[in-house]
PQR file with spaces between the fields and no chain letter, atoms N, CA, C, O and H, PARSE charges and radii, in Angstrom:
ATOM       1  N    MET     1     131.695   27.081  136.907 -0.4000 1.5000
ATOM       2  CA   MET     1     133.091   26.849  136.606 -0.0000 2.0000
ATOM       3  C    MET     1     133.925   27.283  137.800  0.5500 1.7000
ATOM       4  O    MET     1     133.776   28.392  138.313 -0.5500 1.4000
ATOM       5  N    THR     2     134.793   26.399  138.226 -0.4000 1.5000
ATOM       6  CA   THR     2     135.655   26.724  139.368 -0.0000 2.0000
ATOM       7  C    THR     2     136.866   27.530  138.898  0.5500 1.7000
ATOM       8  O    THR     2     137.167   27.595  137.706 -0.5500 1.4000
ATOM       9  H    THR     2     134.914   25.498  137.809  0.4000 1.0000
ATOM      10  N    ASP     3     137.541   28.132  139.851 -0.4000 1.5000
ATOM      11  CA   ASP     3     138.774   28.857  139.541 -0.0000 2.0000
ATOM      12  C    ASP     3     139.825   27.914  138.966  0.5500 1.7000
ATOM      13  O    ASP     3     140.595   28.304  138.089 -0.5500 1.4000
ATOM      14  H    ASP     3     137.296   28.080  140.819  0.4000 1.0000
ATOM      15  N    THR     4     139.859   26.688  139.452 -0.4000 1.5000
ATOM      16  CA   THR     4     140.819   25.703  138.955 -0.0000 2.0000
ATOM      17  C    THR     4     140.582   25.426  137.479  0.5500 1.7000
ATOM      18  O    THR     4     141.527   25.401  136.691 -0.5500 1.4000
ATOM      19  H    THR     4     139.233   26.372  140.165  0.4000 1.0000
ATOM      20  N    ILE     5     139.327   25.219  137.101 -0.4000 1.5000
ATOM      21  CA   ILE     5     138.990   24.955  135.701 -0.0000 2.0000
ATOM      22  C    ILE     5     139.362   26.152  134.838  0.5500 1.7000
ATOM      23  O    ILE     5     139.971   25.995  133.779 -0.5500 1.4000
ATOM      24  H    ILE     5     138.559   25.239  137.742  0.4000 1.0000
ATOM      25  N    ARG     6     138.998   27.341  135.288 -0.4000 1.5000
ATOM      26  CA   ARG     6     139.332   28.562  134.534 -0.0000 2.0000
ATOM      27  C    ARG     6     140.836   28.666  134.325  0.5500 1.7000
ATOM      28  O    ARG     6     141.290   28.941  133.215 -0.5500 1.4000
ATOM      29  H    ARG     6     138.504   27.469  136.147  0.4000 1.0000
ATOM      30  N    ASP     7     141.605   28.450  135.376 -0.4000 1.5000
ATOM      31  CA   ASP     7     143.060   28.531  135.273 -0.0000 2.0000
ATOM      32  C    ASP     7     143.622   27.471  134.330  0.5500 1.7000
ATOM      33  O    ASP     7     144.579   27.729  133.601 -0.5500 1.4000
ATOM      34  H    ASP     7     141.235   28.227  136.278  0.4000 1.0000
ATOM      35  N    GLN     8     143.027   26.279  134.344 -0.4000 1.5000
ATOM      36  CA   GLN     8     143.499   25.220  133.461 -0.0000 2.0000
ATOM      37  C    GLN     8     143.172   25.541  132.001  0.5500 1.7000
ATOM      38  O    GLN     8     143.975   25.254  131.113 -0.5500 1.4000
ATOM      39  H    GLN     8     142.249   26.069  134.936  0.4000 1.0000
ATOM      40  N    ILE     9     142.022   26.123  131.749 -0.4000 1.5000
ATOM      41  CA   ILE     9     141.685   26.552  130.379 -0.0000 2.0000
ATOM      42  C    ILE     9     142.705   27.575  129.895  0.5500 1.7000
ATOM      43  O    ILE     9     143.203   27.484  128.773 -0.5500 1.4000
ATOM      44  H    ILE     9     141.370   26.356  132.470  0.4000 1.0000
ATOM      45  N    LEU    10     143.006   28.533  130.734 -0.4000 1.5000
ATOM      46  CA   LEU    10     143.964   29.571  130.352 -0.0000 2.0000
ATOM      47  C    LEU    10     145.360   28.993  130.154  0.5500 1.7000
ATOM      48  O    LEU    10     146.112   29.463  129.300 -0.5500 1.4000
ATOM      49  H    LEU    10     142.601   28.607  131.646  0.4000 1.0000
ATOM      50  N    THR    11     145.707   27.984  130.930 -0.4000 1.5000
ATOM      51  CA   THR    11     147.003   27.327  130.772 -0.0000 2.0000
ATOM      52  C    THR    11     147.103   26.659  129.407  0.5500 1.7000
ATOM      53  O    THR    11     148.121   26.784  128.726 -0.5500 1.4000
ATOM      54  H    THR    11     145.096   27.601  131.624  0.4000 1.0000
ATOM      55  N    VAL    12     146.050   25.949  129.005 -0.4000 1.5000
ATOM      56  CA   VAL    12     146.047   25.313  127.687 -0.0000 2.0000
ATOM      57  C    VAL    12     146.078   26.380  126.598  0.5500 1.7000
ATOM      58  O    VAL    12     146.814   26.247  125.620 -0.5500 1.4000
ATOM      59  H    VAL    12     145.224   25.848  129.559  0.4000 1.0000
ATOM      60  N    ARG    13     145.294   27.425  126.760 -0.4000 1.5000
ATOM      61  CA   ARG    13     145.260   28.508  125.767 -0.0000 2.0000
ATOM      62  C    ARG    13     146.643   29.113  125.579  0.5500 1.7000
ATOM      63  O    ARG    13     147.064   29.387  124.455 -0.5500 1.4000
ATOM      64  H    ARG    13     144.697   27.532  127.555  0.4000 1.0000
ATOM      65  N    ASP    14     147.345   29.318  126.686 -0.4000 1.5000
ATOM      66  CA   ASP    14     148.651   29.965  126.631 -0.0000 2.0000
ATOM      67  C    ASP    14     149.716   29.127  125.924  0.5500 1.7000
ATOM      68  O    ASP    14     150.759   29.658  125.544 -0.5500 1.4000
ATOM      69  H    ASP    14     147.003   29.095  127.599  0.4000 1.0000
ATOM      70  N    THR    15     149.473   27.830  125.741 -0.4000 1.5000
ATOM      71  CA   THR    15     150.433   27.015  124.990 -0.0000 2.0000
ATOM      72  C    THR    15     150.413   27.374  123.512  0.5500 1.7000
ATOM      73  O    THR    15     151.427   27.229  122.829 -0.5500 1.4000
ATOM      74  H    THR    15     148.626   27.399  126.050  0.4000 1.0000
ATOM      75  N    GLY    16     149.273   27.839  123.007 -0.4000 1.5000
ATOM      76  CA   GLY    16     149.153   28.182  121.600 -0.0000 2.0000
ATOM      77  C    GLY    16     149.154   26.968  120.676  0.5500 1.7000
ATOM      78  O    GLY    16     149.364   27.112  119.472 -0.5500 1.4000
ATOM      79  H    GLY    16     148.450   27.956  123.562  0.4000 1.0000
ATOM      80  N    LEU    17     148.925   25.785  121.219 -0.4000 1.5000
ATOM      81  CA   LEU    17     149.013   24.558  120.435 -0.0000 2.0000
ATOM      82  C    LEU    17     147.760   24.221  119.639  0.5500 1.7000
ATOM      83  O    LEU    17     147.819   23.401  118.723 -0.5500 1.4000
ATOM      84  H    LEU    17     148.755   25.669  122.198  0.4000 1.0000
ATOM      85  N    THR    18     146.626   24.836  119.970 -0.4000 1.5000
ATOM      86  CA   THR    18     145.380   24.472  119.290 -0.0000 2.0000
ATOM      87  C    THR    18     144.395   25.618  119.295  0.5500 1.7000
ATOM      88  O    THR    18     144.496   26.552  120.091 -0.5500 1.4000
ATOM      89  H    THR    18     146.578   25.502  120.714  0.4000 1.0000
ATOM      90  N    ASN    19     143.444   25.526  118.391 -0.4000 1.5000
ATOM      91  CA   ASN    19     142.282   26.393  118.416 -0.0000 2.0000
ATOM      92  C    ASN    19     141.442   25.941  119.608  0.5500 1.7000
ATOM      93  O    ASN    19     141.149   24.752  119.737 -0.5500 1.4000
ATOM      94  H    ASN    19     143.362   24.768  117.745  0.4000 1.0000
ATOM      95  N    MET    20     141.060   26.851  120.462 -0.4000 1.5000
ATOM      96  CA   MET    20     140.358   26.490  121.691 -0.0000 2.0000
ATOM      97  C    MET    20     138.955   25.951  121.428  0.5500 1.7000
ATOM      98  O    MET    20     138.320   25.433  122.347 -0.5500 1.4000
ATOM      99  H    MET    20     141.298   27.816  120.357  0.4000 1.0000
ATOM     100  N    PHE    21     138.454   26.058  120.193 -0.4000 1.5000
ATOM     101  CA   PHE    21     137.166   25.453  119.855 -0.0000 2.0000
ATOM     102  C    PHE    21     137.312   23.991  119.435  0.5500 1.7000
ATOM     103  O    PHE    21     136.311   23.293  119.272 -0.5500 1.4000
ATOM     104  H    PHE    21     138.969   26.479  119.447  0.4000 1.0000
ATOM     105  N    ASP    22     138.531   23.531  119.261 -0.4000 1.5000
ATOM     106  CA   ASP    22     138.788   22.115  118.986 -0.0000 2.0000
ATOM     107  C    ASP    22     138.839   21.404  120.338  0.5500 1.7000
ATOM     108  O    ASP    22     139.910   21.147  120.888 -0.5500 1.4000
ATOM     109  H    ASP    22     139.344   24.098  119.393  0.4000 1.0000
ATOM     110  N    ILE    23     137.667   21.100  120.846 -0.4000 1.5000
ATOM     111  CA   ILE    23     137.533   20.623  122.221 -0.0000 2.0000
ATOM     112  C    ILE    23     138.274   19.314  122.447  0.5500 1.7000
ATOM     113  O    ILE    23     138.870   19.119  123.506 -0.5500 1.4000
ATOM     114  H    ILE    23     136.797   21.309  120.399  0.4000 1.0000
ATOM     115  N    ARG    24     138.248   18.421  121.479 -0.4000 1.5000
ATOM     116  CA   ARG    24     138.979   17.143  121.631 -0.0000 2.0000
ATOM     117  C    ARG    24     140.483   17.386  121.776  0.5500 1.7000
ATOM     118  O    ARG    24     141.142   16.723  122.577 -0.5500 1.4000
ATOM     119  H    ARG    24     137.764   18.579  120.619  0.4000 1.0000
ATOM     120  N    MET    25     141.022   18.321  121.016 -0.4000 1.5000
ATOM     121  CA   MET    25     142.452   18.623  121.128 -0.0000 2.0000
ATOM     122  C    MET    25     142.746   19.324  122.452  0.5500 1.7000
ATOM     123  O    MET    25     143.779   19.074  123.073 -0.5500 1.4000
ATOM     124  H    MET    25     140.487   18.859  120.365  0.4000 1.0000
ATOM     125  N    VAL    26     141.846   20.196  122.882 -0.4000 1.5000
ATOM     126  CA   VAL    26     142.018   20.838  124.197 -0.0000 2.0000
ATOM     127  C    VAL    26     142.062   19.762  125.278  0.5500 1.7000
ATOM     128  O    VAL    26     142.888   19.823  126.189 -0.5500 1.4000
ATOM     129  H    VAL    26     141.006   20.400  122.377  0.4000 1.0000
ATOM     130  N    GLN    27     141.164   18.774  125.175 -0.4000 1.5000
ATOM     131  CA   GLN    27     141.172   17.674  126.148 -0.0000 2.0000
ATOM     132  C    GLN    27     142.487   16.908  126.091  0.5500 1.7000
ATOM     133  O    GLN    27     143.051   16.563  127.130 -0.5500 1.4000
ATOM     134  H    GLN    27     140.493   18.725  124.435  0.4000 1.0000
ATOM     135  N    ARG    28     142.970   16.645  124.905 -0.4000 1.5000
ATOM     136  CA   ARG    28     144.220   15.891  124.758 -0.0000 2.0000
ATOM     137  C    ARG    28     145.397   16.645  125.365  0.5500 1.7000
ATOM     138  O    ARG    28     146.211   16.062  126.080 -0.5500 1.4000
ATOM     139  H    ARG    28     142.512   16.926  124.062  0.4000 1.0000
ATOM     140  N    ILE    29     145.485   17.926  125.083 -0.4000 1.5000
ATOM     141  CA   ILE    29     146.558   18.746  125.638 -0.0000 2.0000
ATOM     142  C    ILE    29     146.436   18.797  127.155  0.5500 1.7000
ATOM     143  O    ILE    29     147.434   18.679  127.866 -0.5500 1.4000
ATOM     144  H    ILE    29     144.824   18.400  124.501  0.4000 1.0000
ATOM     145  N    ALA    30     145.208   18.974  127.654 -0.4000 1.5000
ATOM     146  CA   ALA    30     144.990   19.003  129.106 -0.0000 2.0000
ATOM     147  C    ALA    30     145.424   17.681  129.737  0.5500 1.7000
ATOM     148  O    ALA    30     146.065   17.673  130.788 -0.5500 1.4000
ATOM     149  H    ALA    30     144.398   19.070  127.077  0.4000 1.0000
ATOM     150  N    PHE    31     145.079   16.578  129.101 -0.4000 1.5000
ATOM     151  CA   PHE    31     145.480   15.269  129.608 -0.0000 2.0000
ATOM     152  C    PHE    31     146.999   15.152  129.646  0.5500 1.7000
ATOM     153  O    PHE    31     147.567   14.702  130.642 -0.5500 1.4000
ATOM     154  H    PHE    31     144.559   16.585  128.247  0.4000 1.0000
ATOM     155  N    ASP    32     147.647   15.552  128.573 -0.4000 1.5000
ATOM     156  CA   ASP    32     149.115   15.483  128.506 -0.0000 2.0000
ATOM     157  C    ASP    32     149.781   16.370  129.548  0.5500 1.7000
ATOM     158  O    ASP    32     150.900   16.094  129.980 -0.5500 1.4000
ATOM     159  H    ASP    32     147.185   15.917  127.764  0.4000 1.0000
ATOM     160  N    MET    33     149.089   17.443  129.954 -0.4000 1.5000
ATOM     161  CA   MET    33     149.635   18.367  130.954 -0.0000 2.0000
ATOM     162  C    MET    33     149.164   18.025  132.370  0.5500 1.7000
ATOM     163  O    MET    33     149.389   18.795  133.304 -0.5500 1.4000
ATOM     164  H    MET    33     148.180   17.668  129.603  0.4000 1.0000
ATOM     165  N    ASP    34     148.509   16.867  132.526 -0.4000 1.5000
ATOM     166  CA   ASP    34     147.983   16.420  133.828 -0.0000 2.0000
ATOM     167  C    ASP    34     146.925   17.354  134.397  0.5500 1.7000
ATOM     168  O    ASP    34     146.827   17.513  135.614 -0.5500 1.4000
ATOM     169  H    ASP    34     148.326   16.242  131.767  0.4000 1.0000
ATOM     170  N    LEU    35     146.140   17.965  133.534 -0.4000 1.5000
ATOM     171  CA   LEU    35     145.049   18.856  133.948 -0.0000 2.0000
ATOM     172  C    LEU    35     143.744   18.078  133.887  0.5500 1.7000
ATOM     173  O    LEU    35     142.859   18.387  133.088 -0.5500 1.4000
ATOM     174  H    LEU    35     146.219   17.836  132.546  0.4000 1.0000
ATOM     175  N    TYR    36     143.636   17.073  134.734 -0.4000 1.5000
ATOM     176  CA   TYR    36     142.538   16.115  134.657 -0.0000 2.0000
ATOM     177  C    TYR    36     141.180   16.713  134.999  0.5500 1.7000
ATOM     178  O    TYR    36     140.158   16.231  134.510 -0.5500 1.4000
ATOM     179  H    TYR    36     144.354   16.822  135.383  0.4000 1.0000
ATOM     180  N    GLU    37     141.148   17.756  135.829 -0.4000 1.5000
ATOM     181  CA   GLU    37     139.878   18.411  136.140 -0.0000 2.0000
ATOM     182  C    GLU    37     139.267   18.986  134.866  0.5500 1.7000
ATOM     183  O    GLU    37     138.059   18.886  134.650 -0.5500 1.4000
ATOM     184  H    GLU    37     141.978   18.148  136.225  0.4000 1.0000
ATOM     185  N    LEU    38     140.107   19.588  134.023 -0.4000 1.5000
ATOM     186  CA   LEU    38     139.630   20.156  132.765 -0.0000 2.0000
ATOM     187  C    LEU    38     139.158   19.068  131.808  0.5500 1.7000
ATOM     188  O    LEU    38     138.145   19.238  131.131 -0.5500 1.4000
ATOM     189  H    LEU    38     141.088   19.668  134.198  0.4000 1.0000
ATOM     190  N    VAL    39     139.874   17.964  131.745 -0.4000 1.5000
ATOM     191  CA   VAL    39     139.465   16.852  130.891 -0.0000 2.0000
ATOM     192  C    VAL    39     138.058   16.393  131.266  0.5500 1.7000
ATOM     193  O    VAL    39     137.210   16.217  130.391 -0.5500 1.4000
ATOM     194  H    VAL    39     140.697   17.825  132.295  0.4000 1.0000
ATOM     195  N    ASP    40     137.807   16.202  132.546 -0.4000 1.5000
ATOM     196  CA   ASP    40     136.485   15.775  133.008 -0.0000 2.0000
ATOM     197  C    ASP    40     135.427   16.850  132.760  0.5500 1.7000
ATOM     198  O    ASP    40     134.311   16.546  132.339 -0.5500 1.4000
ATOM     199  H    ASP    40     138.496   16.345  133.257  0.4000 1.0000
ATOM     200  N    TYR    41     135.781   18.091  133.023 -0.4000 1.5000
ATOM     201  CA   TYR    41     134.859   19.214  132.847 -0.0000 2.0000
ATOM     202  C    TYR    41     134.362   19.292  131.401  0.5500 1.7000
ATOM     203  O    TYR    41     133.179   19.534  131.160 -0.5500 1.4000
ATOM     204  H    TYR    41     136.688   18.337  133.366  0.4000 1.0000
ATOM     205  N    LEU    42     135.258   19.091  130.454 -0.4000 1.5000
ATOM     206  CA   LEU    42     134.890   19.201  129.047 -0.0000 2.0000
ATOM     207  C    LEU    42     133.952   18.090  128.600  0.5500 1.7000
ATOM     208  O    LEU    42     133.253   18.244  127.599 -0.5500 1.4000
ATOM     209  H    LEU    42     136.219   18.895  130.650  0.4000 1.0000
ATOM     210  N    GLU    43     133.923   16.992  129.310 -0.4000 1.5000
ATOM     211  CA   GLU    43     132.978   15.919  128.996 -0.0000 2.0000
ATOM     212  C    GLU    43     131.543   16.325  129.316  0.5500 1.7000
ATOM     213  O    GLU    43     130.613   15.937  128.609 -0.5500 1.4000
ATOM     214  H    GLU    43     134.492   16.867  130.123  0.4000 1.0000
ATOM     215  N    ASP    44     131.361   17.106  130.381 -0.4000 1.5000
ATOM     216  CA   ASP    44     130.028   17.402  130.903 -0.0000 2.0000
ATOM     217  C    ASP    44     129.554   18.830  130.684  0.5500 1.7000
ATOM     218  O    ASP    44     128.353   19.090  130.765 -0.5500 1.4000
ATOM     219  H    ASP    44     132.116   17.421  130.956  0.4000 1.0000
ATOM     220  N    SER    45     130.452   19.756  130.410 -0.4000 1.5000
ATOM     221  CA   SER    45     130.069   21.177  130.431 -0.0000 2.0000
ATOM     222  C    SER    45     130.552   21.926  129.194  0.5500 1.7000
ATOM     223  O    SER    45     131.108   23.019  129.301 -0.5500 1.4000
ATOM     224  H    SER    45     131.427   19.545  130.344  0.4000 1.0000
ATOM     225  N    ARG    46     130.343   21.348  128.047 -0.4000 1.5000
ATOM     226  CA   ARG    46     130.838   21.976  126.813 -0.0000 2.0000
ATOM     227  C    ARG    46     130.201   23.335  126.545  0.5500 1.7000
ATOM     228  O    ARG    46     130.890   24.265  126.127 -0.5500 1.4000
ATOM     229  H    ARG    46     129.892   20.460  127.960  0.4000 1.0000
ATOM     230  N    ALA    47     128.913   23.462  126.777 -0.4000 1.5000
ATOM     231  CA   ALA    47     128.240   24.741  126.513 -0.0000 2.0000
ATOM     232  C    ALA    47     128.813   25.840  127.403  0.5500 1.7000
ATOM     233  O    ALA    47     129.052   26.955  126.939 -0.5500 1.4000
ATOM     234  H    ALA    47     128.354   22.707  127.117  0.4000 1.0000
ATOM     235  N    GLU    48     129.031   25.531  128.661 -0.4000 1.5000
ATOM     236  CA   GLU    48     129.616   26.510  129.585 -0.0000 2.0000
ATOM     237  C    GLU    48     131.035   26.872  129.154  0.5500 1.7000
ATOM     238  O    GLU    48     131.433   28.034  129.231 -0.5500 1.4000
ATOM     239  H    GLU    48     128.837   24.625  129.038  0.4000 1.0000
ATOM     240  N    TYR    49     131.794   25.883  128.703 -0.4000 1.5000
ATOM     241  CA   TYR    49     133.151   26.109  128.215 -0.0000 2.0000
ATOM     242  C    TYR    49     133.140   27.040  127.000  0.5500 1.7000
ATOM     243  O    TYR    49     133.902   28.005  126.956 -0.5500 1.4000
ATOM     244  H    TYR    49     131.471   24.939  128.640  0.4000 1.0000
ATOM     245  N    VAL    50     132.286   26.757  126.020 -0.4000 1.5000
ATOM     246  CA   VAL    50     132.220   27.581  124.818 -0.0000 2.0000
ATOM     247  C    VAL    50     131.809   29.007  125.181  0.5500 1.7000
ATOM     248  O    VAL    50     132.348   29.968  124.632 -0.5500 1.4000
ATOM     249  H    VAL    50     131.667   25.973  126.057  0.4000 1.0000
ATOM     250  N    HIS    51     130.868   29.145  126.094 -0.4000 1.5000
ATOM     251  CA   HIS    51     130.473   30.499  126.546 -0.0000 2.0000
ATOM     252  C    HIS    51     131.670   31.230  127.122  0.5500 1.7000
ATOM     253  O    HIS    51     131.857   32.414  126.841 -0.5500 1.4000
ATOM     254  H    HIS    51     130.430   28.364  126.540  0.4000 1.0000
ATOM     255  N    PHE    52     132.483   30.557  127.918 -0.4000 1.5000
ATOM     256  CA   PHE    52     133.675   31.179  128.490 -0.0000 2.0000
ATOM     257  C    PHE    52     134.670   31.575  127.407  0.5500 1.7000
ATOM     258  O    PHE    52     135.246   32.662  127.462 -0.5500 1.4000
ATOM     259  H    PHE    52     132.331   29.595  128.147  0.4000 1.0000
ATOM     260  N    ILE    53     134.876   30.707  126.429 -0.4000 1.5000
ATOM     261  CA   ILE    53     135.823   31.017  125.355 -0.0000 2.0000
ATOM     262  C    ILE    53     135.333   32.228  124.542  0.5500 1.7000
ATOM     263  O    ILE    53     136.133   33.080  124.152 -0.5500 1.4000
ATOM     264  H    ILE    53     134.408   29.824  126.385  0.4000 1.0000
ATOM     265  N    LEU    54     134.050   32.297  124.295 -0.4000 1.5000
ATOM     266  CA   LEU    54     133.504   33.410  123.501 -0.0000 2.0000
ATOM     267  C    LEU    54     133.463   34.729  124.250  0.5500 1.7000
ATOM     268  O    LEU    54     133.719   35.782  123.667 -0.5500 1.4000
ATOM     269  H    LEU    54     133.400   31.606  124.611  0.4000 1.0000
ATOM     270  N    THR    55     133.142   34.683  125.541 -0.4000 1.5000
ATOM     271  CA   THR    55     132.887   35.928  126.284 -0.0000 2.0000
ATOM     272  C    THR    55     133.909   36.249  127.365  0.5500 1.7000
ATOM     273  O    THR    55     134.053   37.407  127.759 -0.5500 1.4000
ATOM     274  H    THR    55     132.934   33.827  126.015  0.4000 1.0000
ATOM     275  N    GLY    56     134.620   35.232  127.849 -0.4000 1.5000
ATOM     276  CA   GLY    56     135.530   35.446  128.979 -0.0000 2.0000
ATOM     277  C    GLY    56     134.807   35.490  130.310  0.5500 1.7000
ATOM     278  O    GLY    56     135.410   35.757  131.349 -0.5500 1.4000
ATOM     279  H    GLY    56     134.503   34.292  127.529  0.4000 1.0000
ATOM     280  N    GLU    57     133.502   35.225  130.270 -0.4000 1.5000
ATOM     281  CA   GLU    57     132.688   35.248  131.488 -0.0000 2.0000
ATOM     282  C    GLU    57     132.442   33.831  131.969  0.5500 1.7000
ATOM     283  O    GLU    57     132.228   32.914  131.177 -0.5500 1.4000
ATOM     284  H    GLU    57     133.012   35.009  129.425  0.4000 1.0000
ATOM     285  N    THR    58     132.478   33.671  133.291 -0.4000 1.5000
ATOM     286  CA   THR    58     132.214   32.340  133.868 -0.0000 2.0000
ATOM     287  C    THR    58     130.770   32.228  134.271  0.5500 1.7000
ATOM     288  O    THR    58     130.348   31.188  134.776 -0.5500 1.4000
ATOM     289  H    THR    58     132.652   34.416  133.935  0.4000 1.0000
């Protein structure tokens, strides 16, 4: 996970608009916020994303 992806995840989280385990909604919010790196990342790296959400570790 790159620093950019981590920062984009935290940006979506800070909106408070969704449960971060609702990956489709996270993708939608990221898309609406022009966070396209995160949208692509979530297509290919869901397990790594969930690990980050659960532990805070990259």
